[in-house]
mmCIF file of the N, C-alpha and C atoms, coordinates in Angstrom:
data_MODEL
# 
_entry.id   MODEL 
# 
loop_
_atom_site.group_PDB 
_atom_site.id 
_atom_site.type_symbol 
_atom_site.label_atom_id 
_atom_site.label_alt_id 
_atom_site.label_comp_id 
_atom_site.label_asym_id 
_atom_site.label_entity_id 
_atom_site.label_seq_id 
_atom_site.pdbx_PDB_ins_code 
_atom_site.Cartn_x 
_atom_site.Cartn_y 
_atom_site.Cartn_z 
_atom_site.occupancy 
_atom_site.B_iso_or_equiv 
_atom_site.pdbx_formal_charge 
_atom_site.auth_seq_id 
_atom_site.auth_comp_id 
_atom_site.auth_asym_id 
_atom_site.auth_atom_id 
_atom_site.pdbx_PDB_model_num 
ATOM 1   N N  . MET A 1 1  ? 12.743 -10.434 22.658 1.00 0.00 ? 1  MET A N  1 
ATOM 2   C CA . MET A 1 1  ? 11.673 -9.925  21.865 1.00 0.00 ? 1  MET A CA 1 
ATOM 3   C C  . MET A 1 1  ? 12.250 -9.561  20.511 1.00 0.00 ? 1  MET A C  1 
ATOM 4   N N  . LEU A 1 2  ? 11.564 -9.898  19.466 1.00 0.00 ? 2  LEU A N  1 
ATOM 5   C CA . LEU A 1 2  ? 11.983 -9.564  18.099 1.00 0.00 ? 2  LEU A CA 1 
ATOM 6   C C  . LEU A 1 2  ? 10.948 -8.642  17.479 1.00 0.00 ? 2  LEU A C  1 
ATOM 7   N N  . ILE A 1 3  ? 11.393 -7.495  17.028 1.00 0.00 ? 3  ILE A N  1 
ATOM 8   C CA . ILE A 1 3  ? 10.555 -6.576  16.271 1.00 0.00 ? 3  ILE A CA 1 
ATOM 9   C C  . ILE A 1 3  ? 11.162 -6.558  14.878 1.00 0.00 ? 3  ILE A C  1 
ATOM 10  N N  . ASP A 1 4  ? 10.537 -7.272  13.966 1.00 0.00 ? 4  ASP A N  1 
ATOM 11  C CA . ASP A 1 4  ? 11.104 -7.496  12.645 1.00 0.00 ? 4  ASP A CA 1 
ATOM 12  C C  . ASP A 1 4  ? 10.637 -6.444  11.650 1.00 0.00 ? 4  ASP A C  1 
ATOM 13  N N  . GLU A 1 5  ? 11.569 -5.921  10.870 1.00 0.00 ? 5  GLU A N  1 
ATOM 14  C CA . GLU A 1 5  ? 11.305 -4.982  9.780  1.00 0.00 ? 5  GLU A CA 1 
ATOM 15  C C  . GLU A 1 5  ? 10.463 -3.800  10.238 1.00 0.00 ? 5  GLU A C  1 
ATOM 16  N N  . ILE A 1 6  ? 10.951 -3.099  11.249 1.00 0.00 ? 6  ILE A N  1 
ATOM 17  C CA . ILE A 1 6  ? 10.225 -1.966  11.804 1.00 0.00 ? 6  ILE A CA 1 
ATOM 18  C C  . ILE A 1 6  ? 10.037 -0.855  10.774 1.00 0.00 ? 6  ILE A C  1 
ATOM 19  N N  . ASP A 1 7  ? 10.879 -0.818  9.755  1.00 0.00 ? 7  ASP A N  1 
ATOM 20  C CA . ASP A 1 7  ? 10.755 0.217   8.721  1.00 0.00 ? 7  ASP A CA 1 
ATOM 21  C C  . ASP A 1 7  ? 9.481  0.071   7.899  1.00 0.00 ? 7  ASP A C  1 
ATOM 22  N N  . LYS A 1 8  ? 8.850  -1.089  7.929  1.00 0.00 ? 8  LYS A N  1 
ATOM 23  C CA . LYS A 1 8  ? 7.614  -1.305  7.184  1.00 0.00 ? 8  LYS A CA 1 
ATOM 24  C C  . LYS A 1 8  ? 6.372  -0.959  8.008  1.00 0.00 ? 8  LYS A C  1 
ATOM 25  N N  . ALA A 1 9  ? 6.564  -0.637  9.278  1.00 0.00 ? 9  ALA A N  1 
ATOM 26  C CA . ALA A 1 9  ? 5.442  -0.275  10.147 1.00 0.00 ? 9  ALA A CA 1 
ATOM 27  C C  . ALA A 1 9  ? 5.030  1.171   9.884  1.00 0.00 ? 9  ALA A C  1 
ATOM 28  N N  . ASP A 1 10 ? 3.893  1.552   10.449 1.00 0.00 ? 10 ASP A N  1 
ATOM 29  C CA . ASP A 1 10 ? 3.465  2.950   10.365 1.00 0.00 ? 10 ASP A CA 1 
ATOM 30  C C  . ASP A 1 10 ? 4.561  3.841   10.936 1.00 0.00 ? 10 ASP A C  1 
ATOM 31  N N  . PRO A 1 11 ? 4.699  5.054   10.423 1.00 0.00 ? 11 PRO A N  1 
ATOM 32  C CA . PRO A 1 11 ? 5.776  5.941   10.876 1.00 0.00 ? 11 PRO A CA 1 
ATOM 33  C C  . PRO A 1 11 ? 5.771  6.237   12.375 1.00 0.00 ? 11 PRO A C  1 
ATOM 34  N N  . ASP A 1 12 ? 4.629  6.180   13.031 1.00 0.00 ? 12 ASP A N  1 
ATOM 35  C CA . ASP A 1 12 ? 4.582  6.497   14.461 1.00 0.00 ? 12 ASP A CA 1 
ATOM 36  C C  . ASP A 1 12 ? 4.951  5.313   15.354 1.00 0.00 ? 12 ASP A C  1 
ATOM 37  N N  . VAL A 1 13 ? 5.084  4.121   14.815 1.00 0.00 ? 13 VAL A N  1 
ATOM 38  C CA . VAL A 1 13 ? 5.378  2.935   15.632 1.00 0.00 ? 13 VAL A CA 1 
ATOM 39  C C  . VAL A 1 13 ? 6.717  3.043   16.365 1.00 0.00 ? 13 VAL A C  1 
ATOM 40  N N  . PRO A 1 14 ? 7.826  3.400   15.720 1.00 0.00 ? 14 PRO A N  1 
ATOM 41  C CA . PRO A 1 14 ? 9.091  3.467   16.463 1.00 0.00 ? 14 PRO A CA 1 
ATOM 42  C C  . PRO A 1 14 ? 9.032  4.432   17.657 1.00 0.00 ? 14 PRO A C  1 
ATOM 43  N N  . ASN A 1 15 ? 8.451  5.604   17.462 1.00 0.00 ? 15 ASN A N  1 
ATOM 44  C CA . ASN A 1 15 ? 8.345  6.550   18.577 1.00 0.00 ? 15 ASN A CA 1 
ATOM 45  C C  . ASN A 1 15 ? 7.406  6.035   19.667 1.00 0.00 ? 15 ASN A C  1 
ATOM 46  N N  . ASN A 1 16 ? 6.351  5.352   19.280 1.00 0.00 ? 16 ASN A N  1 
ATOM 47  C CA . ASN A 1 16 ? 5.407  4.818   20.264 1.00 0.00 ? 16 ASN A CA 1 
ATOM 48  C C  . ASN A 1 16 ? 6.018  3.685   21.084 1.00 0.00 ? 16 ASN A C  1 
ATOM 49  N N  . LEU A 1 17 ? 7.096  3.097   20.624 1.00 0.00 ? 17 LEU A N  1 
ATOM 50  C CA . LEU A 1 17 ? 7.752  2.015   21.363 1.00 0.00 ? 17 LEU A CA 1 
ATOM 51  C C  . LEU A 1 17 ? 8.723  2.527   22.425 1.00 0.00 ? 17 LEU A C  1 
ATOM 52  N N  . LEU A 1 18 ? 9.115  3.788   22.366 1.00 0.00 ? 18 LEU A N  1 
ATOM 53  C CA . LEU A 1 18 ? 10.126 4.302   23.283 1.00 0.00 ? 18 LEU A CA 1 
ATOM 54  C C  . LEU A 1 18 ? 9.723  4.171   24.746 1.00 0.00 ? 18 LEU A C  1 
ATOM 55  N N  . VAL A 1 19 ? 8.526  4.570   25.109 1.00 0.00 ? 19 VAL A N  1 
ATOM 56  C CA . VAL A 1 19 ? 8.091  4.517   26.509 1.00 0.00 ? 19 VAL A CA 1 
ATOM 57  C C  . VAL A 1 19 ? 7.939  3.069   26.989 1.00 0.00 ? 19 VAL A C  1 
ATOM 58  N N  . PRO A 1 20 ? 7.240  2.206   26.256 1.00 0.00 ? 20 PRO A N  1 
ATOM 59  C CA . PRO A 1 20 ? 7.128  0.818   26.740 1.00 0.00 ? 20 PRO A CA 1 
ATOM 60  C C  . PRO A 1 20 ? 8.478  0.108   26.872 1.00 0.00 ? 20 PRO A C  1 
ATOM 61  N N  . LEU A 1 21 ? 9.384  0.316   25.924 1.00 0.00 ? 21 LEU A N  1 
ATOM 62  C CA . LEU A 1 21 ? 10.686 -0.337  26.015 1.00 0.00 ? 21 LEU A CA 1 
ATOM 63  C C  . LEU A 1 21 ? 11.523 0.253   27.144 1.00 0.00 ? 21 LEU A C  1 
ATOM 64  N N  . GLY A 1 22 ? 11.423 1.553   27.348 1.00 0.00 ? 22 GLY A N  1 
ATOM 65  C CA . GLY A 1 22 ? 12.180 2.198   28.418 1.00 0.00 ? 22 GLY A CA 1 
ATOM 66  C C  . GLY A 1 22 ? 11.678 1.848   29.804 1.00 0.00 ? 22 GLY A C  1 
ATOM 67  N N  . SER A 1 23 ? 10.376 1.672   29.944 1.00 0.00 ? 23 SER A N  1 
ATOM 68  C CA . SER A 1 23 ? 9.788  1.364   31.252 1.00 0.00 ? 23 SER A CA 1 
ATOM 69  C C  . SER A 1 23 ? 9.631  -0.140  31.480 1.00 0.00 ? 23 SER A C  1 
ATOM 70  N N  . LEU A 1 24 ? 9.859  -0.933  30.442 1.00 0.00 ? 24 LEU A N  1 
ATOM 71  C CA . LEU A 1 24 ? 9.659  -2.394  30.497 1.00 0.00 ? 24 LEU A CA 1 
ATOM 72  C C  . LEU A 1 24 ? 8.233  -2.746  30.881 1.00 0.00 ? 24 LEU A C  1 
ATOM 73  N N  . GLN A 1 25 ? 7.288  -1.940  30.418 1.00 0.00 ? 25 GLN A N  1 
ATOM 74  C CA . GLN A 1 25 ? 5.884  -2.175  30.752 1.00 0.00 ? 25 GLN A CA 1 
ATOM 75  C C  . GLN A 1 25 ? 5.010  -1.789  29.567 1.00 0.00 ? 25 GLN A C  1 
ATOM 76  N N  . PHE A 1 26 ? 4.012  -2.612  29.271 1.00 0.00 ? 26 PHE A N  1 
ATOM 77  C CA . PHE A 1 26 ? 3.073  -2.283  28.215 1.00 0.00 ? 26 PHE A CA 1 
ATOM 78  C C  . PHE A 1 26 ? 1.700  -2.816  28.572 1.00 0.00 ? 26 PHE A C  1 
ATOM 79  N N  . THR A 1 27 ? 0.703  -2.312  27.889 1.00 0.00 ? 27 THR A N  1 
ATOM 80  C CA . THR A 1 27 ? -0.664 -2.735  28.158 1.00 0.00 ? 27 THR A CA 1 
ATOM 81  C C  . THR A 1 27 ? -1.230 -3.439  26.940 1.00 0.00 ? 27 THR A C  1 
ATOM 82  N N  . VAL A 1 28 ? -2.116 -4.368  27.226 1.00 0.00 ? 28 VAL A N  1 
ATOM 83  C CA . VAL A 1 28 ? -2.857 -5.094  26.206 1.00 0.00 ? 28 VAL A CA 1 
ATOM 84  C C  . VAL A 1 28 ? -4.327 -4.899  26.545 1.00 0.00 ? 28 VAL A C  1 
ATOM 85  N N  . PRO A 1 29 ? -5.130 -4.381  25.621 1.00 0.00 ? 29 PRO A N  1 
ATOM 86  C CA . PRO A 1 29 ? -6.531 -4.080  25.951 1.00 0.00 ? 29 PRO A CA 1 
ATOM 87  C C  . PRO A 1 29 ? -7.303 -5.261  26.561 1.00 0.00 ? 29 PRO A C  1 
ATOM 88  N N  . GLU A 1 30 ? -6.982 -6.469  26.163 1.00 0.00 ? 30 GLU A N  1 
ATOM 89  C CA . GLU A 1 30 ? -7.712 -7.627  26.652 1.00 0.00 ? 30 GLU A CA 1 
ATOM 90  C C  . GLU A 1 30 ? -7.245 -8.113  28.027 1.00 0.00 ? 30 GLU A C  1 
ATOM 91  N N  . VAL A 1 31 ? -6.157 -7.559  28.543 1.00 0.00 ? 31 VAL A N  1 
ATOM 92  C CA . VAL A 1 31 ? -5.600 -7.977  29.833 1.00 0.00 ? 31 VAL A CA 1 
ATOM 93  C C  . VAL A 1 31 ? -5.865 -6.864  30.842 1.00 0.00 ? 31 VAL A C  1 
ATOM 94  N N  . PRO A 1 32 ? -6.406 -7.203  32.018 1.00 0.00 ? 32 PRO A N  1 
ATOM 95  C CA . PRO A 1 32 ? -6.813 -6.155  32.958 1.00 0.00 ? 32 PRO A CA 1 
ATOM 96  C C  . PRO A 1 32 ? -5.688 -5.322  33.576 1.00 0.00 ? 32 PRO A C  1 
ATOM 97  N N  . LYS A 1 33 ? -4.474 -5.853  33.682 1.00 0.00 ? 33 LYS A N  1 
ATOM 98  C CA . LYS A 1 33 ? -3.404 -5.053  34.281 1.00 0.00 ? 33 LYS A CA 1 
ATOM 99  C C  . LYS A 1 33 ? -2.194 -5.012  33.347 1.00 0.00 ? 33 LYS A C  1 
ATOM 100 N N  . PRO A 1 34 ? -1.341 -3.990  33.490 1.00 0.00 ? 34 PRO A N  1 
ATOM 101 C CA . PRO A 1 34 ? -0.165 -3.872  32.610 1.00 0.00 ? 34 PRO A CA 1 
ATOM 102 C C  . PRO A 1 34 ? 0.781  -5.059  32.743 1.00 0.00 ? 34 PRO A C  1 
ATOM 103 N N  . ILE A 1 35 ? 1.472  -5.368  31.672 1.00 0.00 ? 35 ILE A N  1 
ATOM 104 C CA . ILE A 1 35 ? 2.468  -6.436  31.655 1.00 0.00 ? 35 ILE A CA 1 
ATOM 105 C C  . ILE A 1 35 ? 3.823  -5.784  31.890 1.00 0.00 ? 35 ILE A C  1 
ATOM 106 N N  . THR A 1 36 ? 4.556  -6.282  32.883 1.00 0.00 ? 36 THR A N  1 
ATOM 107 C CA . THR A 1 36 ? 5.824  -5.678  33.267 1.00 0.00 ? 36 THR A CA 1 
ATOM 108 C C  . THR A 1 36 ? 6.928  -6.722  33.238 1.00 0.00 ? 36 THR A C  1 
ATOM 109 N N  . ALA A 1 37 ? 8.076  -6.356  32.654 1.00 0.00 ? 37 ALA A N  1 
ATOM 110 C CA . ALA A 1 37 ? 9.236  -7.243  32.635 1.00 0.00 ? 37 ALA A CA 1 
ATOM 111 C C  . ALA A 1 37 ? 9.966  -7.137  33.969 1.00 0.00 ? 37 ALA A C  1 
ATOM 112 N N  . ASP A 1 38 ? 10.733 -8.134  34.295 1.00 0.00 ? 38 ASP A N  1 
ATOM 113 C CA . ASP A 1 38 ? 11.533 -8.157  35.516 1.00 0.00 ? 38 ASP A CA 1 
ATOM 114 C C  . ASP A 1 38 ? 12.639 -7.107  35.409 1.00 0.00 ? 38 ASP A C  1 
ATOM 115 N N  . PRO A 1 39 ? 12.721 -6.150  36.340 1.00 0.00 ? 39 PRO A N  1 
ATOM 116 C CA . PRO A 1 39 ? 13.740 -5.102  36.244 1.00 0.00 ? 39 PRO A CA 1 
ATOM 117 C C  . PRO A 1 39 ? 15.145 -5.540  36.656 1.00 0.00 ? 39 PRO A C  1 
ATOM 118 N N  . ASP A 1 40 ? 15.317 -6.794  37.069 1.00 0.00 ? 40 ASP A N  1 
ATOM 119 C CA . ASP A 1 40 ? 16.627 -7.300  37.465 1.00 0.00 ? 40 ASP A CA 1 
ATOM 120 C C  . ASP A 1 40 ? 17.569 -7.280  36.252 1.00 0.00 ? 40 ASP A C  1 
ATOM 121 N N  . PRO A 1 41 ? 18.712 -6.564  36.332 1.00 0.00 ? 41 PRO A N  1 
ATOM 122 C CA . PRO A 1 41 ? 19.627 -6.467  35.179 1.00 0.00 ? 41 PRO A CA 1 
ATOM 123 C C  . PRO A 1 41 ? 20.109 -7.818  34.654 1.00 0.00 ? 41 PRO A C  1 
ATOM 124 N N  . GLU A 1 42 ? 20.164 -8.820  35.504 1.00 0.00 ? 42 GLU A N  1 
ATOM 125 C CA . GLU A 1 42 ? 20.596 -10.142 35.038 1.00 0.00 ? 42 GLU A CA 1 
ATOM 126 C C  . GLU A 1 42 ? 19.509 -10.844 34.237 1.00 0.00 ? 42 GLU A C  1 
ATOM 127 N N  . ARG A 1 43 ? 18.285 -10.374 34.335 1.00 0.00 ? 43 ARG A N  1 
ATOM 128 C CA . ARG A 1 43 ? 17.174 -10.986 33.607 1.00 0.00 ? 43 ARG A CA 1 
ATOM 129 C C  . ARG A 1 43 ? 16.547 -10.007 32.629 1.00 0.00 ? 43 ARG A C  1 
ATOM 130 N N  . TYR A 1 44 ? 17.262 -8.937  32.328 1.00 0.00 ? 44 TYR A N  1 
ATOM 131 C CA . TYR A 1 44 ? 16.757 -7.906  31.430 1.00 0.00 ? 44 TYR A CA 1 
ATOM 132 C C  . TYR A 1 44 ? 16.471 -8.522  30.060 1.00 0.00 ? 44 TYR A C  1 
ATOM 133 N N  . PRO A 1 45 ? 15.336 -8.186  29.442 1.00 0.00 ? 45 PRO A N  1 
ATOM 134 C CA . PRO A 1 45 ? 15.014 -8.815  28.158 1.00 0.00 ? 45 PRO A CA 1 
ATOM 135 C C  . PRO A 1 45 ? 15.940 -8.352  27.032 1.00 0.00 ? 45 PRO A C  1 
ATOM 136 N N  . LEU A 1 46 ? 16.195 -9.240  26.103 1.00 0.00 ? 46 LEU A N  1 
ATOM 137 C CA . LEU A 1 46 ? 16.960 -8.921  24.903 1.00 0.00 ? 46 LEU A CA 1 
ATOM 138 C C  . LEU A 1 46 ? 15.958 -8.482  23.838 1.00 0.00 ? 46 LEU A C  1 
ATOM 139 N N  . ILE A 1 47 ? 16.178 -7.306  23.289 1.00 0.00 ? 47 ILE A N  1 
ATOM 140 C CA . ILE A 1 47 ? 15.271 -6.775  22.267 1.00 0.00 ? 47 ILE A CA 1 
ATOM 141 C C  . ILE A 1 47 ? 16.070 -6.601  20.981 1.00 0.00 ? 47 ILE A C  1 
ATOM 142 N N  . VAL A 1 48 ? 15.598 -7.237  19.910 1.00 0.00 ? 48 VAL A N  1 
ATOM 143 C CA . VAL A 1 48 ? 16.253 -7.159  18.610 1.00 0.00 ? 48 VAL A CA 1 
ATOM 144 C C  . VAL A 1 48 ? 15.274 -6.503  17.643 1.00 0.00 ? 48 VAL A C  1 
ATOM 145 N N  . ILE A 1 49 ? 15.723 -5.427  17.007 1.00 0.00 ? 49 ILE A N  1 
ATOM 146 C CA . ILE A 1 49 ? 14.889 -4.715  16.052 1.00 0.00 ? 49 ILE A CA 1 
ATOM 147 C C  . ILE A 1 49 ? 15.601 -4.765  14.698 1.00 0.00 ? 49 ILE A C  1 
ATOM 148 N N  . THR A 1 50 ? 14.902 -5.243  13.682 1.00 0.00 ? 50 THR A N  1 
ATOM 149 C CA . THR A 1 50 ? 15.502 -5.331  12.350 1.00 0.00 ? 50 THR A CA 1 
ATOM 150 C C  . THR A 1 50 ? 14.858 -4.328  11.412 1.00 0.00 ? 50 THR A C  1 
ATOM 151 N N  . THR A 1 51 ? 15.595 -3.956  10.366 1.00 0.00 ? 51 THR A N  1 
ATOM 152 C CA . THR A 1 51 ? 15.099 -3.045  9.353  1.00 0.00 ? 51 THR A CA 1 
ATOM 153 C C  . THR A 1 51 ? 15.759 -3.391  8.018  1.00 0.00 ? 51 THR A C  1 
ATOM 154 N N  . ASN A 1 52 ? 15.045 -3.100  6.954  1.00 0.00 ? 52 ASN A N  1 
ATOM 155 C CA . ASN A 1 52 ? 15.619 -3.254  5.623  1.00 0.00 ? 52 ASN A CA 1 
ATOM 156 C C  . ASN A 1 52 ? 15.963 -1.907  5.026  1.00 0.00 ? 52 ASN A C  1 
ATOM 157 N N  . GLU A 1 53 ? 15.826 -0.862  5.822  1.00 0.00 ? 53 GLU A N  1 
ATOM 158 C CA . GLU A 1 53 ? 16.113 0.516   5.415  1.00 0.00 ? 53 GLU A CA 1 
ATOM 159 C C  . GLU A 1 53 ? 15.331 0.938   4.187  1.00 0.00 ? 53 GLU A C  1 
ATOM 160 N N  . GLU A 1 54 ? 14.061 0.536   4.122  1.00 0.00 ? 54 GLU A N  1 
ATOM 161 C CA . GLU A 1 54 ? 13.229 0.929   2.997  1.00 0.00 ? 54 GLU A CA 1 
ATOM 162 C C  . GLU A 1 54 ? 12.727 2.350   3.120  1.00 0.00 ? 54 GLU A C  1 
ATOM 163 N N  . ARG A 1 55 ? 12.734 2.912   4.327  1.00 0.00 ? 55 ARG A N  1 
ATOM 164 C CA . ARG A 1 55 ? 12.307 4.303   4.517  1.00 0.00 ? 55 ARG A CA 1 
ATOM 165 C C  . ARG A 1 55 ? 13.500 5.179   4.719  1.00 0.00 ? 55 ARG A C  1 
# 
């Protein structure tokens, strides 16, 4: 997963990502059930977050 230039997002976005990234689960209003990543450490998702340090 790539989260590009997080520093340009609303200030509450980084904090709001802590629970979904920590639990490997998030919800999408249009999808009836939560989306969950595989908890197997060998298949753990790679998450890359970039910033330009503008804030």
